[in-house]
C-alpha positions as CSV (number, residue, x, y, z in Angstrom):
1,M,28.5,-17.6,-25.6
2,L,27.8,-14.4,-23.8
3,K,25.7,-16.3,-21.3
4,N,29.1,-18.5,-20.5
5,L,31.0,-15.4,-20.2
6,L,28.8,-14.0,-17.8
7,A,28.8,-16.7,-15.7
8,K,32.4,-16.9,-15.8
9,V,32.6,-13.2,-14.8
10,W,29.7,-13.7,-11.6
11,R,31.5,-16.9,-10.4
12,R,34.8,-14.8,-10.1
13,T,32.9,-11.4,-8.7
14,P,34.0,-11.1,-4.5
15,K,31.4,-12.9,-2.6
16,K,30.3,-9.4,-1.0
17,V,29.6,-7.6,-4.5
18,R,27.6,-10.8,-5.6
19,R,25.6,-10.4,-2.3
20,W,25.3,-7.0,-2.4
21,T,24.0,-6.9,-6.1
22,V,21.5,-9.7,-5.3
23,G,19.9,-7.4,-2.6
24,L,19.7,-4.8,-5.0
25,T,18.1,-6.4,-7.6
26,Q,16.0,-8.8,-5.7
27,S,12.4,-8.5,-3.7
28,R,13.0,-8.4,0.0
29,F,10.1,-9.9,2.2
30,A,9.8,-10.4,6.2
31,V,9.0,-14.3,6.8
32,T,6.8,-15.5,9.2
33,A,5.2,-18.5,10.8
34,A,1.6,-18.7,11.7
35,G,-0.2,-21.6,13.0
36,V,-3.9,-23.0,13.0
37,V,-3.6,-24.2,16.9
38,T,-6.4,-26.7,17.8
39,D,-7.1,-28.3,21.2
40,D,-8.7,-31.9,22.0
41,H,-12.2,-30.3,21.7
42,G,-11.5,-28.5,18.1
43,R,-11.3,-25.3,19.1
44,V,-8.9,-22.9,17.7
45,L,-6.7,-20.6,19.4
46,L,-6.6,-17.0,18.4
47,L,-4.5,-14.3,20.1
48,K,-5.6,-10.8,20.2
49,H,-2.4,-9.0,19.6
50,V,-1.8,-5.3,21.0
51,F,-0.1,-3.9,17.5
52,R,-2.6,-5.9,15.2
53,P,-4.5,-4.1,13.1
54,G,-8.5,-3.9,13.5
55,S,-10.0,-5.9,16.0
56,G,-6.5,-7.3,16.7
57,W,-7.6,-11.4,17.0
58,G,-5.6,-13.5,14.7
59,L,-3.6,-16.7,14.1
60,P,-0.8,-17.0,16.7
61,G,2.8,-16.6,15.3
62,G,5.4,-14.2,14.5
63,F,8.7,-13.2,12.6
64,L,11.4,-16.0,12.0
65,G,14.7,-14.9,13.6
66,A,18.1,-15.1,11.3
67,G,18.5,-19.0,10.5
68,E,15.7,-20.0,12.3
69,Q,13.5,-22.6,10.6
70,A,10.0,-21.5,10.4
71,E,8.2,-24.4,12.8
72,T,11.1,-23.6,15.6
73,A,9.6,-19.8,15.5
74,L,6.0,-20.9,15.8
75,A,7.1,-23.3,18.6
76,R,9.0,-19.9,20.1
77,E,6.1,-17.7,19.7
78,L,3.5,-19.7,21.3
79,S,5.6,-20.5,24.4
80,E,6.6,-16.8,24.8
81,E,3.2,-15.2,23.8
82,V,1.0,-18.0,26.0
83,G,3.4,-20.5,27.4
84,L,2.0,-23.5,25.1
85,E,4.3,-26.1,23.9
86,L,3.5,-27.7,20.6
87,E,2.6,-31.1,20.4
88,S,2.5,-31.5,16.5
89,A,2.9,-29.2,13.7
90,Q,2.2,-30.1,9.8
91,L,3.0,-27.6,7.0
92,F,-0.1,-26.4,5.9
93,T,0.3,-23.8,3.3
94,T,2.1,-20.6,2.6
95,R,0.9,-16.9,1.7
96,V,2.5,-14.1,0.2
97,F,1.3,-10.9,0.9
98,K,2.5,-7.3,-0.9
99,R,1.8,-4.9,1.6
100,P,3.4,-5.6,4.1
101,R,6.2,-7.9,1.7
102,Q,5.8,-10.6,3.8
103,L,5.9,-14.5,3.3
104,E,3.9,-16.3,5.8
105,I,4.5,-20.1,6.6
106,V,1.1,-21.6,7.9
107,F,0.9,-25.0,9.9
108,R,-1.7,-27.0,11.2
109,C,-1.2,-27.4,14.9
110,K,-1.6,-29.0,17.9
111,T,-1.2,-28.5,21.9
112,T,-3.0,-28.9,25.4
113,G,-3.1,-26.5,28.2
114,E,-4.1,-23.3,29.1
115,A,-3.1,-20.4,26.8
116,L,-2.0,-17.2,29.4
117,P,-0.6,-14.3,28.0
118,Q,3.0,-14.4,28.8
119,S,4.1,-10.9,26.6
120,I,3.3,-7.4,26.6
121,E,2.5,-8.2,22.5
122,V,-0.9,-10.1,23.7
123,S,-3.8,-9.0,25.6
124,E,-5.9,-11.9,25.2
125,S,-6.0,-15.6,24.1
126,E,-9.1,-17.4,23.6
127,W,-10.1,-21.1,22.3
128,F,-12.8,-20.8,20.0
129,A,-15.1,-23.2,18.3
130,P,-14.5,-23.0,14.5
131,D,-18.3,-21.9,14.1
132,S,-17.9,-19.2,16.7
133,L,-15.0,-17.0,15.7
134,P,-14.6,-13.6,16.7
135,A,-15.9,-10.4,15.2
136,G,-13.7,-8.6,13.5
137,L,-11.3,-11.6,12.8
138,P,-10.3,-11.1,9.0
139,Q,-11.9,-12.5,6.1
140,D,-8.4,-14.3,5.1
141,Q,-7.7,-15.9,8.7
142,R,-11.4,-17.1,8.6
143,D,-11.2,-18.6,5.3
144,L,-7.6,-20.0,6.2
145,I,-8.9,-21.6,9.6
146,R,-11.7,-23.3,7.7
147,Q,-9.7,-24.9,5.0
148,A,-7.2,-26.2,7.2
149,L,-9.8,-27.4,9.9
150,A,-11.4,-29.6,6.6
151,E,-7.8,-30.8,5.1
152,G,-7.1,-31.9,8.6
153,T,-10.3,-33.7,9.0
154,R,-9.9,-35.4,5.9
155,S,-6.2,-36.7,6.5
156,E,-7.4,-38.2,9.8
157,R,-10.3,-40.1,7.6
158,G,-7.3,-41.2,5.4
159,G,-8.6,-39.3,2.4
C-alpha cells in the first residue's frame, strides 16, 4: 500500500524535480565508443592520443555527444581523428570503469584506406599485426583486441 502511494506521489511530482532527484541519487558515467578496427590484412588500427596517459597508444574512439548513438560516435571519431570511414561495425562488448566513471561501448570494425592524423588529439596512427602490438599498450586493451579478433574469426567460420 505504501509502495502504491509513493508511486502516485512520484508520478505527480513535476518532471524537473524528478530529474533532479534522479541526478542526485544515481551514479553518473561518461559514455564512450571504441573500436577494434581491422583492415583487409587483419591488422589492428591504434592511435597515439596526445592526452592519453602512459604510452598514448590505444583503440580509436571517443565520447558520445548528447543524443548520439555509439556507432555514429565511433564513425565520427574515426573520420575526425584519422580520416577513415567505417565499412562495418558490430557490437562487441561493453565495459565499465570506476575511475574514471565511464561506460565504454566497444565495436569490431572494418575499414580501408590510409589512417592519417587529422586532429590535434592524435599524434600518430598505425596499423599493427596482432602479434606486434606496441610497447606500452595497456594490458586490458591487448586482451580486448585478442578477444575481439578471436570472436571475429569464430563468427566468420560460422561457429
